[in-house]
N, C-alpha and C positions, 0 to 999 in steps of 0.2 A: 212459515217463518221466512223472512227475507234474508238475503245474503249481501255482502259487500264485495264488489269486484274491483281489484286494483289493476290498472293498466299502465305499462311504461315500456320504453324501448332502451335496450342496452347492447353493449358489445359482447362478443362471445367470451372474452377473457374475464368479464365481470359476472357472468351467469352463475358460476358455482357458488361464489360468496353471497350473492344476492339471494339465490334460491335457499341456501342454508339459513340465512338470516330470517327470511320470511317464514320458513318452517319453525324456527325458534319463536317467532311472534304468533304462532298459532294458525298459519295458513292451512286451510282444509285441502286445497289442491293448488298446484302450480302448473300452468300450461305454457309451453314454449312454441312459438310460431315464427315462420320466416317473415321478417319485417320488410324484406326487399324481394328480390327474385333470384334466389340461390337454391334451387331444388337439390335435394339429396336423394338420389335414386338407389344407389347400391353401396351402402357402407360395407367395409370389410368385416368378416366375422369377428365378433367381440368388440367392435367399435360402436360408440354412440355419438356420432358427430353432431355438431350444432352449426347453425348458420352464422356468418360473420356479424350480422345485425339481427337481434332477436326481439320480437314482440312478446313480452311476458304478461301473462294474466294470472292473478292469484285471487283465490276466493277465501273470504273471511266471514266469521259471524258478523252480523250487522252492527253489533255494539263494540267492535274492536276500536282501540285508541288510534284514530287516524293520524294524529300528530306524532305519536310514537312510531308508527310505521314509516311516515315520511322522514323522520329524524334518522332512523336506521338506514333507509335507502340512501339518503344524502351522504352518509358516512362512506358508503361503498361506491356510489356514483355521484361524486360531488358536482359534476358538470350539469346535472339535471336541475332545472328550476321547478318551482311549484306548478307552472303551466305544463310541465312534461310528465307530471304524475297525476293520473286521473282516477277518480273513484266513481263507481256507479252502483246504485242499489238495485239488486236483482230480486224480483219477487219469486217466491217459491211456486213451483208448478209440478204437475205430474209429468216427469221427464220421460217416462216410457210412453205416455200418451203423445207427448210432443214428437218423439221419434216416430211413432206410428203414423202421425199425420204426414210424414215424409215417405214412409215405406208402404207402398201400395202393391197389390198383386201385379206381377210382371210376367209376360209370356216370352218364351225363348224357343224359336223353331216352330215346329208344327203342333206338338202336344204338350210341351213342358211349361209349367207355371211355377213361380215361386210366390208363396203366400206368407204373410205374417201368421204366426202360430195361432193367434186368437181371432183370426178372420175366417169364417166358414166358407170354403170354396163351394161352387155349384156342384150338384150331384150329376156329373156328366161322365159317362163311362170312358170316353175317348181322351179325357184329360189326365195328365200325370202331374200331380201336385206335390211339391216339397214345401213343408211348413217349417219356418225358422223362428227362433227366438228373436224378438225385435230388439233385444239388448245387444245383439252382435252387429256391429256397424260394417265390418268388411266381410265379404263373402256372401252377400245377399243377392248379387246380380246387378247391383246398381253401378258397379265399376265396369268400364269397357272390357277389361281383361277377363273378369268373371263371366260377363255376358258372352264373350267369344267362345269360352270353354263350354258353357251351357248349351249354346246353339250347336256346337260340334257334337256334344253328347247326344242331343236330340236327333241328330241326323246320322248317328252311328248305330250299327246293329250290335246291341249289347246283350241280347238274350242269351243267358247261360254262360256269359263270359266272366272272367276274373279281371278286376280293375284295381290299379294303383293310383291313388290321388296323392301326389307328392307336394307337400306344402298345403295341407288340407284346410287350414284356417277354421272356418265355421263348419266344415264338412259338407258344404252345399254340393260340391261336385261328386264326391263319393256317394252321397245319399241320392242325388239325382240319377246317377248311374244305376244304383240298385232299384230305384223305382221305375226306371226305364227297362228293367229286365235282367240286369247283371245278376249273376249267381252269388258272387262274393266280392267284397271290396276291402282294400287296405288303405287306411289314411295315415300318412306319415307327416310329422311336423316337428321342428326343433323347439317349439314353444309348448310346454306342458298345458298351458291354459287353452291352447287351440285343440289339443287332444281331448280335454274335458268338454269343450264346446261341441266338438264333433260327436263325442259319445252321447251327450245330452240331446243333440238334435236327431241323432239316429234313433234314440228311444222315442222321441216325439213323433217320428215318422214310421215307427214299427219296423225298423230294419236293423236294430241293434244286434240281432242274432246272426247277421250276415256281414257285419263290419268289424274289423279289427283296427285299433289305433295304436301307434307306436312311435317312439323317438327314432331318428334315423339309425342310430347304432344298435337298436334293439329290434328293428323290424325283421320279420321273417324274410328269408332270401328266396322266396318262391318267384317263378317266372309268370308274368301276367299276359293276358290277351290284349289289354288296353292300359295305357299309362297316360295320365294327364297331369301336367305340372304348371301351375299358375304362380310363378315366383318372379325372378328377374333374370336379365340376360347373363350377368356374370355367373351366378350359380348354375344356370342352365348350361353354360359352356363347360364349367368344371364337372358337372354331373353327367355329361354325355356318355362316357364309358359305362357308368353305373346303369343309366337308363337303357343302354343297349343290352346289358346283361339282364335287365328286368323284363324286357319285352320278348316274347317268344317269336321265332321266325314266322312271318306272316301277320304278326300282331301290329297294332297301330298305336300311335302316340299323338298327343297334342300339347304344344308348348305355348305358354302365354306369359304376360308380364314383360313383353318385349316392346321397347319403344321403336317407332318407325325410324329406320336407318340402321338398326342393329341386326336386322334379319339376315343380311347376306353372309356375315361371318358365321352365324349359327347354322344356316343352311349348309355351308361348306363343312362345318364341324360335324353335323349329324349325317351328312352325306356319306361318311365312312361306313355307316351301318344301316341307313334308312334310304328307301327309294320313295318315289312319288311325293316328294316334298313340295308342299303348296303353302301359300300365304293367304291369310284373310286379314282385313284391317277394320278397325273401328276407332274413329277419332284419331288420336296419335299413337294407338297401340296395335300390336300385330300378334296374330296367332300363326304358328307353324304346325302343320300336320304332316305325317308321313307313315310309311309302312316298313316294318323291320324286314330287312333283306333275308331271303331264305339262305340257310347255310349250305 
């Protein structure tokens, strides 16, 4: 079944009314993109900011009344002319298969591999394989921040250790830690859907019996040997005292989701509790690792 995609550009103050009108007209989905170059890296908690200029894409059934859609849009954004409103017929396809064409097995460090769940890995004893649901776009290792954390886990002695994955997303870091020898892991995220994804992927990798998932306010307050947090610099700064409490003396942590240029302030912040602070970079992103100071 084909679909009809509507494309247009509008200002941030027009977005709410236009999106509501498209929903009323039967839009199956509405996607907002940055029309210029105004990245939003760290919204405050509870905020859902948009860009000053927005590229909007809306998906409709192919038989939608195009003239009716254009008429409604022109009511809310009168400065748009017919040339500014584009329609494109999108042929249906196997979207999971299309995603899989982009998601291929990836190696991190010496032993660790991330595989799509339905691609059979080679039977090699020295490989550690994490298999993920291809429907989960973030937390597969394709982003530099995730790759930095996976490489760090592969190079860390995790055998018998307890691990906290703060901001677990798909669960890839917690699951990788368990498959690399960790005894137990705790995945924490403020998004319930992330906790569901983590639990599902843990089952898929036969480690669900060693992994607990929880919202931040409901997480067990145990002290871990290893903590990894792939979030953003602002939350990492705010969570520093909590992470210091969460890591036992002599334990280690890795922080990622940090843009190049943000690392110095975080190193100073974590230096209150952690020694041996070091930086690794990939593209425009930074990982900080350190060891909890002995009391």
